[in-house]
VOGU-3710 file (C-alpha; in Angstrom, 3 decimals, decimal comma):
1> mrhsngirra> 18,460/-54,031/-53,380  21,909/-53,956/-55,241  23,406/-55,191/-52,054  21,365/-58,292/-52,085  21,894/-59,083/-56,020  25,513/-59,100/-55,176  24,985/-61,636/-52,114  22,718/-63,950/-54,685  25,431/-63,825/-57,187  28,337/-64,797/-54,793
11> alattaatav> 26,327/-67,294/-53,183  25,272/-68,906/-56,737  29,168/-68,811/-57,619  29,991/-70,370/-54,371  27,463/-73,077/-55,334  28,627/-73,335/-58,785  32,418/-73,864/-57,695  31,290/-76,482/-55,272  29,456/-78,562/-57,521  32,346/-78,414/-60,147
21> aaavagilpg> 34,801/-79,374/-57,468  32,740/-82,419/-56,233  32,078/-83,546/-60,340  36,288/-83,214/-60,402  36,267/-85,369/-57,136  33,710/-87,805/-58,286  31,115/-86,938/-55,628  27,161/-87,405/-57,117  24,641/-84,882/-56,102  22,822/-85,616/-52,730
31> tamaasttts> 25,714/-87,484/-51,485  27,962/-85,911/-48,687  31,629/-85,197/-49,292  34,171/-86,617/-47,143  36,790/-85,066/-45,076  39,529/-87,356/-46,835  39,082/-89,850/-49,474  42,359/-91,793/-48,541  42,612/-94,769/-45,975  45,709/-95,630/-43,735
41> tpppacktsa> 46,674/-98,676/-43,093  48,062/-99,494/-40,089  51,673/-101,195/-39,828  52,068/-104,655/-39,497  53,071/-106,482/-36,402  56,536/-106,587/-36,238  58,189/-110,216/-37,687  60,503/-111,868/-35,645  63,450/-111,273/-37,976  62,842/-107,499/-37,492
51> lqvsawqavh> 63,291/-107,647/-33,615  66,658/-107,545/-31,851  66,357/-108,545/-28,208  68,457/-107,869/-25,421  68,013/-108,033/-21,477  69,597/-106,646/-17,996  68,747/-106,985/-14,555  66,445/-103,967/-13,786  67,321/-101,036/-11,190  64,297/-101,342/-9,281
61> rpvgtgtgaa> 63,664/-105,067/-7,986  62,477/-107,082/-5,057  65,199/-107,736/-2,441  67,027/-110,838/-2,776  70,017/-112,544/-4,474  68,253/-113,736/-7,707  67,770/-111,779/-10,772  64,421/-110,643/-9,144  63,592/-108,166/-12,425  64,796/-107,350/-15,571
71> vvqfknisrk> 64,036/-105,490/-18,705  63,976/-106,613/-22,258  64,541/-104,615/-24,828  62,887/-105,246/-28,609  64,878/-103,024/-31,275  62,949/-102,802/-34,565  66,039/-103,332/-37,070  63,954/-103,465/-39,911  63,590/-100,365/-42,223  59,683/-100,463/-41,974
81> tcvlkghptv> 57,950/-99,292/-38,973  55,766/-102,159/-37,165  53,673/-102,631/-33,837  53,984/-104,425/-30,914  50,947/-105,291/-28,498  50,088/-107,586/-25,465  51,775/-109,602/-22,372  54,730/-111,812/-22,910  55,360/-115,318/-22,389  58,134/-116,453/-20,427
91> agagngspah> 60,049/-119,700/-20,267  63,511/-120,823/-19,085  65,432/-122,479/-22,265  66,928/-125,489/-20,232  70,432/-126,135/-21,289  70,078/-122,828/-23,402  67,735/-124,594/-25,915  64,290/-123,263/-26,488  63,350/-127,170/-27,331  63,791/-127,857/-23,885
101> ntplkvtrtg> 62,123/-124,770/-22,337  60,264/-124,668/-19,167  57,318/-122,222/-19,289  56,813/-119,930/-16,428  53,486/-119,380/-14,812  52,617/-115,305/-16,029  50,951/-112,996/-14,164  50,002/-110,156/-16,064  49,970/-106,634/-14,831  48,522/-103,225/-16,772
111> kaatvkvrpr> 46,628/-102,926/-19,782  47,869/-103,772/-23,201  48,237/-100,918/-25,704  49,539/-100,810/-29,144  53,401/-99,780/-29,450  54,202/-98,214/-32,830  57,915/-98,997/-33,242  59,546/-97,162/-36,163  63,218/-98,197/-37,704  65,693/-98,409/-34,886
121> gkawvkltfv> 63,046/-97,591/-32,662  62,677/-99,483/-29,297  59,922/-100,971/-26,964  60,447/-102,601/-23,551  58,541/-104,976/-21,215  59,359/-105,566/-17,278  59,662/-109,288/-15,889  59,431/-109,459/-12,132  60,488/-112,833/-10,463  59,915/-114,679/-7,383
131> qvqgeadgyc> 63,423/-113,709/-5,697  66,165/-116,207/-4,750  66,928/-115,299/-0,853  70,483/-116,245/0,587  73,772/-116,733/-0,390  75,641/-119,395/-2,560  72,984/-121,489/-3,765  70,181/-119,763/-2,234  66,858/-120,675/-1,259  63,208/-119,847/-2,277
141> vsgkdpvtyp> 60,805/-118,605/0,653  58,338/-121,551/-0,553  60,807/-124,403/0,058  61,592/-125,239/-3,382  65,082/-124,843/-5,006  65,782/-122,065/-7,114  66,240/-122,470/-10,760  68,747/-120,724/-12,888  68,713/-120,769/-16,810  71,500/-119,176/-18,925
151> tmviglprsg> 68,809/-117,667/-21,478  64,816/-117,223/-21,469  62,412/-117,416/-24,353  60,358/-114,421/-24,241  57,041/-114,606/-26,958  55,201/-111,713/-27,913  51,499/-111,837/-29,503  52,307/-112,180/-33,432  56,209/-111,329/-33,443  57,270/-114,422/-32,358
161> khqvalkdgv> 59,533/-115,884/-29,579  62,995/-114,746/-28,730  65,915/-116,358/-26,947  67,783/-113,921/-24,843  70,523/-113,915/-22,193  71,275/-111,613/-19,333  73,917/-108,819/-20,260  74,477/-109,016/-16,225  74,538/-112,528/-15,255  72,092/-115,636/-15,099
171> waecdnkvtv> 68,348/-115,883/-15,081  68,002/-116,866/-11,140  64,023/-117,560/-10,164  62,035/-119,322/-7,804  58,720/-121,159/-8,098  58,582/-120,804/-12,054  56,597/-117,424/-11,476  57,068/-114,242/-13,194  54,760/-110,932/-13,248  54,822/-109,338/-16,620
181> tpvsavkps> 54,352/-105,659/-17,904  52,591/-105,302/-21,215  54,695/-104,062/-24,371  55,586/-100,455/-23,611  57,031/-97,186/-25,654  58,424/-96,276/-22,060  61,385/-98,051/-20,968  60,961/-99,360/-17,319  63,653/-98,875/-14,559
//
């Protein structure tokens, strides 16, 4: 019986210690104790001013002589982590001005997920255009005239619009159509 009295004393001591800890934490008797009493606020959407945007022709693109496909990189130049999510909007900036832009018909691929971008971190989208064919001025398979833009205006949900030139050429496309991926933490090729 001495053994069972020791177990009872240990159980009472444990119960008393738990009650004292709960009282100190502000938990009332009869309520469940939470695993954590702190809540984490998710980072805000990246502001337009927090992003440095650049673009270049993708390695893997449709056959032709136009841009075909481009990778657009968003670098967080702020000192705080922020998030990007969604599919971009795309418009050709006529005469290099976002005020004179021509919105392209966007076809979305892939499922959008939230991408956390730390300071100096990067996220990407890939744009695939209807490719220009032939030499010189080229032609469109559809019979329409090819279009070139010095810059494009890339918009991201809750993160503004960004005017960007290609590092390696001009934006050339047919039919004012583009297929876009959602923002990704993985750099496309």
